[in-house]
N, C-alpha and C positions, 0 to 999 in steps of 0.2 A: 322496410324492416323497424318498427316503433324500438322507440330509446327508452330503456330500464329508467325509470326514475329517480332510483339513488344513481346509477349510473351518469345519468345527466346532471346531478348538483355536483359529482366530483368529478366530471369531467374537466370542468373552466382548469382549475390549482391542477391536475394532472398536464394539460396543455400545456400550462407556462414553465411547470418543471422540466416538463420536454422541450420546451424550444431554448430553456436558459441551457441545460446538460450539452442540446448538443449544439449549440454555439461556441459552449467554452471552448469542447473537444477542436473545433473548426479553426478559432484562437490560437490555439495551441499550434495546430501546425502551420501558421500564417508565414511562419521565417522559413519554412523548409521550401527546398527544390525539391526534385521528382527523386532527383538522385539520393538527397537526405532521406527522403520520406521511404526508398525502396530496400534500403541496406540493413541487413542483420549485421549486429557486431559479436552476437553468441547465442547460443539455443536458448538462452534461459529468456533471450529477447526476441523482441517481437519488431519490423519495422513497423513506422510511423502510418504509412499505408493499411497498413495489416489490423491497427487498431481501430481507423476510420473506418473500416470495412467491414471488420468481427460486429462491432457493436452495430454498426447498421441490420447484418445479420441478422443478428437477434430481433430486432422489432421486426424486421421486414418475415420471418419465420415465426414466432413464437405470437405475432400479434395479427400483421397483417394477414397471412395463408393461411393463418387457421383458426381468423377470427372474421374475414372479410371475405364475404361469398364473391366470388368473380375475381377475386385479386388475380393478376399473374405476375409470374417471378419477372423482377429487373431482367435479371441473367441469368439463365438457369447453369451456368458454368461457377455461377457464384457460392453456393452453399459446399461445393465439395473445397474452393479458395480458402473461405472464409469461416467454416466452421472449427471451435477450435477442438475440444474435448468429447462431445456429447455422440456418445455412440448411441443413439437410440437416432440420432438423425443421418447414421449412414459413414463412406466412406469419404476422407478428407486429406487434403495435403499435410503431408509433413510438416511436424513441427520447426526443425530444424533445417528446411528448405526454404523458408517465408520467402530471404531472401533472393531467392532466384525470379520471383514472381515480377517480371518487368511488365509485362500487362496483363491488368487493366492501370493504366498511368493514373498519376497524382489526380489530374483531371479530370478523369473518367471516374476516380473512386468517389470525388465531392458530387459530381453528378450523379451518382448511386445515391448518395447521403440524400440532394435535395430532392429526389424522386421518393424517396420514402418520407424522408420528414414531411412533403405534399400528403401524399397515401393516407399519412399516423394522422395528421390534422384535418383533412377529408372527414376520416371515419368518426372521430375522438366521441363523438358526441353522441353517436348510435352502436359505441360498444358495449357488452356485456361486464357487469362488474368482475369477469375475473378475469379479462380482457386489459381494464387496466387495471388489475392487480399486477400485471406481467409488464405494463408500460411502468409502472414503478419498479419491480423488481429489474428492469430494462435500463433505469436512469442511474441507479442504484449499482447494477451493473458497469453501465459506462464510464460513472465518475472514479469503480475501479481499476479499466483502463485511462483514464488520465493520466492519475499517478504512473501507471505502466509506461503509458505515454512520454512522460516527461526522464523516470528513470533511465526507459531505453535509451533515447531521444540521446541523454548526457553518457550514456556507457557508450552507444555509436560515435560521437566526436572524440571522446578521449581518446579510441583509435585512431583518430589521425596525428601526424607527426606534428602537424601543424595547430593541435588542439585551438582551434577557431571558439568564438563563445559566441552561444545560440542568441542570446542578448545583451544589448550595450551595457558596460560596466557602470554601477554606481558608487559613485563617492562615498566611502565609508568611513563613520565616523569612532573614532576610538570608544572603546567601553571598559568599564573598569571592571575588572577580576571579579565574579561573583563571591561570596564568603565562605566556609568550611561549611560543607555537608551538612544541612542539619538531619535530624530522624524524626522521624513519626512512628511512634509506639505502639503497638494496641496488644492487648489483653490477651488475643486470642478467642477460644468458643466457637460455639454453632452461628455459624454467619451462611445468609443465603445469596446468590451467584445466578449471572443468568439474567435472559430478556425478561421483562415483565409482562410483556403481552401487548403494551400499547405502543403501538406505531409501529412502525414497519421497522423490520429487522429481519437478517439471516438467516436460514434454519440453524445452525452451526451454534449462534447465540443461545440456546435454549434445550431443554428446556427449564426453568428457574428451577434450583436444587439449594439442597443445605449443603452446606462444607463445615469440616472440624481443623479451624487453625488452632496453630500453636503460637505462645507467645513470640512475638516480632516485631521490628523496624526497619522502618521502608525508608528512604531515602527522598527530600524531599524536592531534590532536582535532578536532573541526569548527568552524567558525567563529561566533563570539558575537551576541549582539545589542548589544552594546559594540563589539564591530570594526565589526559594519555600519553602527551608528550614527555610525560614524568616517567611513566610505566617504561617506552620503550628507551628512553635514556638509563634506565635502570635495569638494559638486558632483559623485559618481561617477555620478548619475541624470540630469544634465547635459553631462555629456562624453562626445561621440562617441566618441571616442580608445581609447576600453573596450571598445565596442560591436559584437558582429556587426552587420551592417545590416538581419539581419530583425532583431534585437534592439532596434536603436534607431528603425527604424520602427514597432516594435509599444509601443515606450517612448513616444512620441509620439502617434501614436493613441490608445491608452487613455490617458493622461495619468500615466504610473507615475512614482513618487516614492519608496515605501519596500514593503516588503513587505507581502503580502498582512492586512488586519485591524490594520495598525498606523493610527495617529492622532496629529499631532503634540498634545502637552498642554505650554503654555508652554515650556520649556526643557528638557522629555525629550518622551518617548513612551509611549504606550500600545496595549493591543492589546488584540482580542478573542478570548476562551476558549469554551471549554463552560462555564466557571463567570463570565462575564459580561467587564466591560470593567475591564484591571486594568493596572499601570506596567506596563511592559517588562521584565524580569529583565535589565540588561546581562549578567550573568554566562550567562546560558543559552545554548543554542546557538539560533542564527536557523534561522527556519523560515518556511516557505509563500511560500519564493522561488522563481520560473524556472529554467529553463536557459538564459536571457538574462539575466537579475541573476547569477547563478552564475559563466557566465561572465567577465561583467565586472568582477564581484570582483575574481577571479581575476587579470586583466587589470590592474587598480589595485594588488590588492595585487603583482606582480612575479612571480607563480605562474600556474599554470595548473592545471584539471582533472585528476584522476588519468583515465587509461584504466579499464576496467573488468578487464583482467588486472592493473593496477597493484594495486588495489583486494584484488582476489582472492587473490592471492599477499602481501602484505600481513596480510589480514585469515585466515589461514590454520589459523592457531591458535587463533582465536578461539571462544568457546562461543555458539554461537547461541542457546544459552535463557538470554544473560545480559542485561546492562543495563537501560536505562527500557524494559520494551515493556508491552503490555494484559496484565493478568489480570483485570481487573474493571471493572463499569460505572461509571465515575468520570471526573472530569476530568483527562485525559489532555493531558498536556503536555509539552514538552524540562522538561529539568534541568540545568542545571549539571555538571561533568563533575568525579568526584570523583577523578578521577589517574588516571594509567596511559594507555598506550594503547588507547580505547574507539573499538570498529567496530558494535558491535552496539546498535541499538533510539534513541532519542533522535529524530531525523530523518532521512529514507530521503536518501542524498547524489548528489546527480549528478555522471556521472560523461561525461567526455568521448567517451565510445563509443558509437554508434546502434546502436540495436537490432537486431541482423542474426543470422540462423543460424548456428549454429559450422558447421567443416566438418564436411561426415558427418550433419549433421541431416534428420530424417526427419517428416513432419509424424506421426501415427497417424492410423487408417483411421476413416472413419464421424463421427459428428457430435462427437467427444468431440475428432477430430483437430485443429477448427477453433479450439480451445483458447488458442492465443500464434501459431502460427507465421502465421497471415494477417495478423498485428498488426504484422510487423518490416517495417514501411515507414514513415520519416519520424520516427522515436523516438528515446529519446532512455535509454540505461540510466542506473538507482538501485540502488545496494545497500546492503544492512547494518540495512534497518530501520527503524520507527517508535515514537514511545511508543502509535501505536494501532495498533499489530500485534500478534494477538494470539501473547503466549507457545505456543512449541512447534509455531511455522509456517516460521519462519524453520531458513536452511543458508547457511554464506557460500559456495555457491554460486547463490541466490536473486538472478535476473533481475528485478528490476521496471522497468517504462520508460512514459514519457508525453512530450507533444507538449512542445518546448520551452516555449511561453508559458503550459504550466499550474501552477498553483499551489497551489491548494485544497487539497491531499494535506500532508503533515507532509513538506515536503522542504528540506533548506539543503547546506550546502557543508563539504567537506573540499579542502583546497591539495595540488600537487603542483608540483615544479619538477626538471627535468633538469639530471644531475651531470655533471661532463666527463667522454668518453671517454679511458680510459688507451690 
């Protein structure tokens, strides 16, 4: 097979990105035992071993199997075990039972990764442009799983009564509380949002289209732990006036009284993190809150959640590579604001917008077309990335989405409010 000239020119950059992304995933797994990597703490989370294998299955299936003549699968059982939700790829192991797969072992899954890495590296110079695009998609897909890897392991370790630290705690320096929230005002009018077509984006980020905004203001930072503690102290979790009906039912049914991983300690609060249980930093952004909690807090604060269009317009000039994002396999966590409007990193920010297609959206053909479109029901959009988002993965048009009760991700709150229409 003769290499395509355009493909050959793109291959070196694609190869280096592929290598870096794959290496970070394996670094995240380094502190884990085989048992750590096998157990599943809840149906929403997946075992670390599954993340390692599923991201490898993606490259083996859509790049090697489909674009490398004569390629032989590493193990014919793996497509059933490590497919996630691709109906076009056939039957698969039930998501809620992934933690029952004790074999292959972690070591065998790492062998699988090495074999696929070597096969991709050996073929990359001869791959057609379509296959290189799939490698790029696969790298972004794996970065999504790197964030899930971190948050799923955090949830798993929180279920251990010993609450072990995944990473060695670092000495923390006290930080002053940020000042009062400032407001970025916008006159409204017709604006454009959505990906502009330059560079990589997921299909749900487009097409770029016009939206009509009313006059509004959006907060220049996210809500802090200290501000959230005031909400708790004021009876925020016990006052039905601030809650949506579904949210109030969820609070009562689940006994919710604080963000996930918080525990009362004397007059203050502690939280469980990748570095074990530590005192809550009142200056840091609050995290691990659901949409229901975010909406209730906004009501209590006399504000509302921003729409995703308001958020994207406000963040249009923000640098997607800035802020507190994941650069290495360490105890990532949200950090206190360092001043100035901060839209990127720390916590995914709930918006009041339902996750629905943009005007003109069309899912791609084939299995990869199942990537986003079929999930556009019953979920809400989050923006901005988090401390567990790998740097280089984000765009200001990036649309994350979760169900309103979910909070095991690094999710937080930015407020907005309406302004008078002049």
